[in-house]
N, C-alpha and C positions, 0 to 999 in steps of 0.2 A: 408492465407494472400497473397496479391499480392507481387511480387518480390521487387517492389519499396518500399513498406511498410516494408518488412522484412529488407531491407537495412537501412531504417530510424530507425528501432528498434535497430539494431546493432550499428548504428552511435550514438544513444543516450547512449547506454550502454558503448561504447568506450569513449564518452565525460565524462560520470560520472566516469569511471574508471581512466582516465587520470587526472581528477579533483584532486585526492589525491596527485599526484605528483606536480601539480600546487600549491596546498595549502602549500606543504612543501617548495616550492620556495618562496611563498609569506610570510611565517613566518620568512624568513630571512630579510624581509623589514619592517614588521609591528609587533607590539605586537598582540597576538592572539585575544583578545577581540576587539581591534580596527579594525583589519583585518576583523573580522566577521561582525562588524557594517558597515564597508564600503561596504562589499559584498552585504548586504541587502539594503543599501541606493541606490547603483547604480542599483540594480535589480528593485527597486520600482520606482525610478525617472529616466526619466519622464514618464515611462510606465503607472503609475497610472492615468495620465490625459487622456489616450487614451482608456483604456479597459472598463471604466465605473465601477460603484460600484458593489460589489459582490452580487449575488442574493441569499444570505443566511443570517441568523441572524448574527449580529455583534459579538455575544458571541463566535461563532465558529471561526470567523476570529481572534479574540483576543486569544482564547485558542490555536489554531494551531500555531499562530505566536509566542506565548511564549514557547510552548512545542517544536516546530520544530526549530524556528529561534534562540531563546535565549538559551534554554537548550541543545537541541541536537547538534546544530552546535557550540555553545559556548564550550561545553564539548569536542567535537571532536577537535576543534582548540587548546584548552589548552592541551589535551592529546598528540596531535602530537608535540606541542611545548615542552612538557616534555620528548620527545624522542621516542614516538611511531612511528615506521616506516610507511611510506606512504602505501606501499604494504600490510602490515599486517593490517593496519587500514581499507583498502578497503575490506579486507576479514572478519575481526572480526565484522564490522558494520552490516554484513548481518544477524547476530543473531537477528536483529530487527524483522524478521519473526516469531521467537519463542515468543518474547515479545508481538507482535501483536496478535498472537493466544491466549496467556494467558490472556491478557487484554480483548480481545473480549469474551472469555469464562466467565470472571467475570462480565463485565459491559454490554455486549450485549447478554448474555445467549446463546452464540454460543458454543454448546458442541463439543469438538474436537473428531474426529474419532480415531480409533485405529491406522490407518496409520499415521495420523497427530501426534499422541502422539509418535509413533516410530520415526518420523522425528525429533521431538523436542529432543528426547534422543540422536539420532545420531549427531545432530547439537551441542548439549551441550558437547558431547564427543570430537567433533572437537575443541570447545573452550577450553576444559581442556588440550588437546594436545598443542594448541597454547599458553596457559598460562604457561605450563611447559617449553616450548621452550623459550618463552619471559622472563621467570623468571631467566633463566640462561644466557641470552644474552642481556637484555635491562631492562629499568626501568619498574617495575611492576605498578607504579602509572599511567603512561600513558595508560597502558593496561586497568586498571580498569575504567579510565575516558571514554575510548572509549566504553566499555561495558555499562556504564551509559548513554552515548549518544545514543546507540542503544535502550535502554529502553525508553528513551523519544521519540525516533522515533516511537516506538510502540504506545506510548500514542497519538502522533499526528496522526497516521494512524487510530486509533479508533475514534478520534474526527472528522477527515475528513470523515470517513464513516458515522458518525452521521449527519454531515453537508450536505453531498451529493451535492456538488456544481455542477451546470449544466455546468459551464465554468471553467475548471481546470486552464487555463492560467490566467484569471482575478482573480480567487480566490488566486492563488499563488502570483500574483503581490501585492494584498492588504495584504496578509499575510506577505510579505517581508517588508512592511512598519511598522509592529508592533514592531519588536525587535530592531529597530535602536536606539531609545532613551534609552531603558534599557541597551543595550550593551555599548553604549557610556558612560552612567553613571557608569556602572561596570568597564569599562576601566579606567576612571578617578579615581575611588576609589582604585582599586587594582594595576593598571599598572602605574598610575601617569600621570599628565598633561605634564610634561617635556618630557618623552619618546614618548608620543603620538605626541606632536608638532614637536619633532625632526624627527620622522618617516615621518610625512607629509611634512616637509621642505626638506627632502632628497629624496623624491619620484622621481624615474627615470622611464624609459620606461619599464623595467622589472617588477617593482612593479606595475605600472599602468596596465600592461598587465595581471598580475595575478588577479587583481580586475575585469577587464573586462571579463576575462574568467570565473571566478567563479560566476559572477553576470549574464552575458548575455548568455553565452554558456550553462552552466550547469543548471541555474535557469530558465531564460526566454525561451531559445530555447529548453532545455531538457524537462522541465515540459510541455511546450506548445505542443511539438510533442507527448510526452507520453499521454497527455490528448486526443489529436486527435486520436491516435491509440486505446485508450480505448473506445472512442465514436464510432469507426468504427468496432471494433472486440470485441469478448468476452474477458474478463480479463484472462481466462485460456489460450488464444492464445498469449497474450501480455506479461503477467507476467514472463514466463520462460526466456525471454531475459535479465531480470535483473540479472540473475545468471552469465552473462558474465561480470558484473561490476568488481568483484575481479580478473578475468582473465586479463582484460585490466589494472586494477590497479597494480597488482603485476608485470606484464610485463613492463609497463611504468616505474615503480619505479626501476626495475632492469636495464633497458636500460639507463635511464636518470640520476638516482641518484646512480647507482651502488649498490643497495641493494641486498644482497645475499639471496637465498631461500634454507634453510636447508631441509634435508629429513623430519624432523618433521613438518616443515611448509607445505610441500607438502601433508603430511598425514592429517594435520589439514584442509587444503583446501579441500581435497577430502571428508572428513567427514562433514565439514560444508556446502559445496555446495550440497552434496547429502541429508543431513538432511533438508536443506531449501527447496530443491526440493520436498521432501516428505511432508513437512509441508504446502507447497503451493498448493498441489494437490486439484483440485476442486471436492471434494467428492460429494457434492450435485448435481453438474451438471452431474457427472457420473451416479448417481442414476437416474436422470431425463432422460438421454439418454437410459438407460436400460429400463425404464418405457415406453419410446416411442417405443422401439423395441418390447416390450411385447404387446403394443396396436396394432401395425401393424400386429403382429402374430395373435391376436384375430380377427382383421378384415379379415385376410386371411382365418382363419378357418371358418368364417361365410360367405365366398364367397363375401366379401365386399372389394371394391377397397380402395386405400389410399385416404385420404381426399383431397389431391391435384388433384386427377383425377376425372372423371365423376362417377356418381352413387349416390344413395340416402345416406344421412348421416347415420352414425351408430346409432345415437339416434332415428331416424325415424324408423329404423328396430326393435329396442328393445322396444319402447314405447307401441305398441299394445300388446306385450307379457306381459308387466308388468300390463296392465289393465286387461287382461284376467286372469292372476294369482291372482290379487286382487279380481276379481269377484268370482273366484272359491275357495277362501281361506275359510277353515272351521272355526267354532268357532267365537270368538269375532273379528277376523280380517276381516270377511266378512261384506260388507257394508249393513246396514239394513235401510230401509226407516224410516224416523222419523215420529212420530205421529203428526197429525195436532195440531197446537197450538190454545188455546182458543182465541176468538176474543179479540182484544185490547191489546194483549201481543206480544212481539217481540221474534222471535226465537233466542235462545242463540247459540253462535258458540264457538267451542273449539279454543283457541288462537293457531295460527300456530307458529311453532318453527322458530325463527329468523335464517335466512341463515347465515352461517359462512363466515366471510370475506375471500376473496381470499388471499393466502400467498403472501408476498412481493417478487417480482422477483428479 
């Protein structure tokens, strides 16, 4: 990656990490479901009028909007409102990589490798350590809600993979429009109209700033830049930068909110980040690279140059040998001229085997 693009990837990870501290500040100004609804309202408007409609089926926009916007962020905001620390939330939420791999195995038939299974086990061990630490120092309900938020994040990841939007920014803007009304309805139902109206009436620069940050910086800017990087480079080169999110999240929470980081939490961070790194390893791409090296070795053994350089293609070198081998093959494999057909009849042909479709890249 170019240095400027590496800086952009780190900047997005920092913005997403600091986002948890900003959410903590915003929850002092708004009820959690109202805050979440305002976040997506500001992220969608007025951007939805400039990006154009998403180039995917509307069912994917609706599904991702409900799973990501209403369920994932709604549960995250409620969990943090119930006392889940911002820094620990940024760490625990990364267990979404394990949920994504599990749901992909069930619904997309993506069988996990042994390394990926090992990573899941290590990440779950980190969650167990974090749960034990949080159980003795904070509310367990908030911890469970953040775990549930990570599970719905995994659902939205699988839906987004099925949707395969060509423009990540436009897709995210339209997705942001979906949860606004459901979140407002849930806020009126469970938080009450009076607390919502009082929060809106007392809004100040700090409260407005938190809405702008979580809407425009983390959603519009963050997902827009991340989508640009994914279109420019392989996912295996971009995805590891997301492991910096809990680093910035825990650091900003410690500096701004004064959250302490216990030794058990450091151990949980090491296990969780390491497990997520193993779970996110692009095993298929590694096998593909190994196959390319083997192909180049075969070309070298046949005295053939790489396909990027001059020289006849490898297929041209091998085709005459295959014909000769077929002509000299004994028994039924040898080609035998067919007897002439009687007049007025057509020669029958053995149906050729349909070519197998190329695997999706």
